[in-house]
N, C-alpha and C positions, 0 to 999 in steps of 0.2 A: 763375258752376258752373263745380266740379271735376267735367272728366268722368270723371276716371278713379273719382275719387269714387260719381257717380252710376251706373258701369256695374256698380261692387262692389255698390251697393243695387240696381240689380236683379235683379243676379246670386243676391244672398243672400235679396232676394224670393222669386224661383224655387224655392230651391231649400229655402227654408222654407216655401212654400204659399200666401204670405199678406201682404200689406202688414205686417199687425198683429205677424206673426211679425215678423219680421224689422227691425219697427220696434223691437219688444223683444230683440231681441238687440243691436242696435246701440242702444240707448238715448235711441233719439230719439224724437218725435212722431209717430203715425202721418201726421199733414196733413202734416209735412216731408218728409216722404220722400217721399210720392204727389207731393206739388209737385214737388220736384226732377226726379222720372219722368217729371212731365208736362212740365216746362220741355226733356227731355232730348228728348222725342218733338218736342214743337213746333220744336226747333232741326235735329231731324232731316225734320222734314216728313211724316214717317211714324210709324202710330202702332206698335206695338211689343208692348200685350199687349191683351185681349181682357178687359176687368173683369167677376166673376160674383161673388155673394154667397160661392160656393161655393169658386170657384179662379182663378188668373191662367193665361192660355193662350196662348200666343204669337202671332202673326201670321207669315206667310210674313216680313215683314223683321225679325219679333223674332225668329224661330231663323236668319236670315244674323247678325244685329247680337248675338245673344247667342255663336255659334260664336267670330265676330270677337273681341268683349269677353274672353271664358276667355283667347283666347290672347294677348291683349294683358297684359290683366292681368299671365296668366304669366309672358310676357316680362317687365316691368315688376317682379315679384316678384323672379325670377332675378336681376336687373340691379344690384337694391337687395343682395341679399347676397351679389352677388359681389363690388362694391364694399368689403362689408362683412369679407371675406374668409372667407363661409359657402359659398362657391359648392357647394364638394363634397359638403353634408350638407344634403340636401332636407327642407323643410318642408310644412305645410300642410294641407290636408283632401281626401283621395282618396276619389270615392264610385267604387264597384265595385258591378255590377247581374249576379249568374247566377242561372240554376233555383234553384228554393226546395230542392229536396233535395241533387242534385247541389254547389250554394255550401257547404250544411252540410257531408257528407260531403268536400267535398274541394277547397273556395277557401279555406274559414275556415281547415284547419289552416295552409297556405300563408301566412296574411294574417296569424295568429297570429307565426307565425317571422319573417314580413317588421317585423310590429310592436318584436321585441325587435330587432332587429337596426338600426330608425330610429327611434330617440327623435323625434323632432320631426314627425313625420307621424302624422296621425289618420285613420283607415279608417273610411266608412261603407256597411256590405257591404248592399246591397239582394236579397232574396232574394223573386224572385218568381218567376212562372210564365209571363207575357208579357212583350214586348220593350218597353226601354223607350228612349224617340227620345235619341240621343246626338246628334246637330245639335241638337236645342234645350237641349242641356245637360243632361240630366237624370241622367248616370253621367260619368264621364272613364273608362273598362272598362268593358264586356259581355261575359261569356263565352255564347257562343250555340252552341245545338246544333241542326242542321239548316242547307238553304239560306240565304243573306243576300241581303237585298233593297237595304240601305245602299250604294250605290256610292259617294258620298263619300267613307267613311270604309276605313281600313286593318284589312284582316283578316289576324292571326298565325293561324296553323295551332296546333294544338295537338295534331289526332288525330281520332279517327274511335269514334263509337260502332254498336254493333248496336242494331238495333228487333230482337225478338223474340217470337215469340208461346209465353206459356206458361202450364201451367192447374197445378196438385193434383194428385199423383199419387191422390187420392181421386176426381177428379170422372175421369178418363181410366180410370180401373177401373170406375166406375161406367157411362162412356158407350162406350169404347173410345177408340182413339188415332187421330185422325184422320190419313187418308194423302194426303188432297188438301185441297187451300181448300173443294171444293164440302162435305166431309161437316162443314164447321163451320154450316151452318143444322141438324145435327141437336144442336149443345151451344151453352149459353147462353152470353152472353158479358158481359165487363166493359167499360164505355167509359170512357175519362179524360176527361173532359169542360173543356180548359182553355184559352183564346186563343192561347198559342203552338206547341199539338200539332201538328208534323213526321208523327206516324204518323195524320193521319185517313186521307191517300192510302194508306197501309200496310195498311188495314185492311182484310182478305177480306171479310166480310161483316160487318150488325148487324143479320142478320133475327131473331136470336134476344137479342139486348141486353134482358137485365131489371134492368140496373143500372148508373149511370151517377154517377161522381164530380169533384169537381173536384180534388183532390190525390193525387199517384202514391204518396206510402202509404198513405193509404185504398184505393189499386185493388189493392197489393199484396197488404193483408188481406184483402180480398175474394175475391181469386183464391186466398191461402192456406184459405181457409174453403170454398170450393170453390163458391162462386158462380157461376163461368162463369171462361172463358181468358179472356187483353187480352192486346193485346200494347203490349208494354211499353219501354222502354232501359235495355241490359244495365246501366247502375249503378244502376239505381231495383229490378232482380230480384239481382244478385250473390250478396247476403249468400244470399240464402231459396235460390236454383240451387246454391249451396255446401252448404249444410244437407241440402239433398233435400226440402224445404219446397216446391217450384216446380220442373215440369219441364219444358224445352222442347218444344214441338213444329213438323213441317211447317218442319223447318231447311233444307231444299233448298228451300223457296220462301221466304227470305229475302231481303226489300228489300236493296240494296244499304247499308250504314252510314254515316250521316250525319257531314260534319264535325264538328266542332268548333272553334271558332274564339274568339280573343280580340280585341274589334270594340274602335276605338279612332279619333281623329284620325290623321293623317300624323306622321311623327316631330318633322318640324319644328316643327310647330305645339303640340307637347307639354309640359307645365311637367316638372321635373327628375322633381317628384315622382313623374308616372305613367312617364316612363321608367326610372324605376331601380325601378317594383313591377312592369313587363313583364320586364324583365332579370332580375328574380329572379324570378317566378314560371312563367315558360316553364318552366323546363328541370322544375321536380319535378310541374307540369300534366301535363304530357308523360307523364313516369312514370305518373302517376294513372292516365290511359287507357290506356298500356300493361299496367299490373296488372291493370286491369280486364279486358281485352281476355283476358288469361291464363287468367282466371276460368275454371273447367271449368264447361260448359252443356251 
């Protein structure tokens, strides 16, 4: 059995989401692919995957193995390119994860510029409002807003993000401008209900919550429509604040800004394509965060 080939088949199966999808991409029979991965597990003496009809899930041993496999295959790929004289031009598929609205507004433009300069790289940009598991190989880089818990990973600091309490001018005209968090009990509230939310701990009250939504865009629309106040991240409301459709309230009670990082594996383990994107994207993303911070609020 070719161990490197089987590592690659395992990673393809995880990235594609199923054995059948990976087999189609490789032009293999599903039975052949699953047999190779089964042989790998027997040789290792450990189960790497929990198989179900809906998804493939890594075991604890599988997570460790996949992290090492990605590093090994990336190093082998670099060795091949270096031997062929192509080391200076990175190639391959790069998976980047970012919060949906922030990714669309601020990460996607950087990715577009990066792709124009690096013809050998393709990017899969995951715009998700929940944290993907980098240790399981779900992404190469993840942009995260808020406190980090992945201690085995490296965090490159990009900046900070304010968490603002905002309301529409019409709502404040109707109910008055709150002077203290306890005054919010008199106002209707809109809640942003997402797994990622670092805002829950900063919400001063939920007593009058009349509406909860699962997307930041919908929350902004609801607050602009006067359905309630909401605690939202600065980038989510920057345009509405600038246009006067929303107004910040209780700024003197505002929580400490949340850190923004690019999360990745240690540099020594990163393939060239990942290091090249980090080097390329770091300054533009920092500039975007500084521009948001300067937005009148």
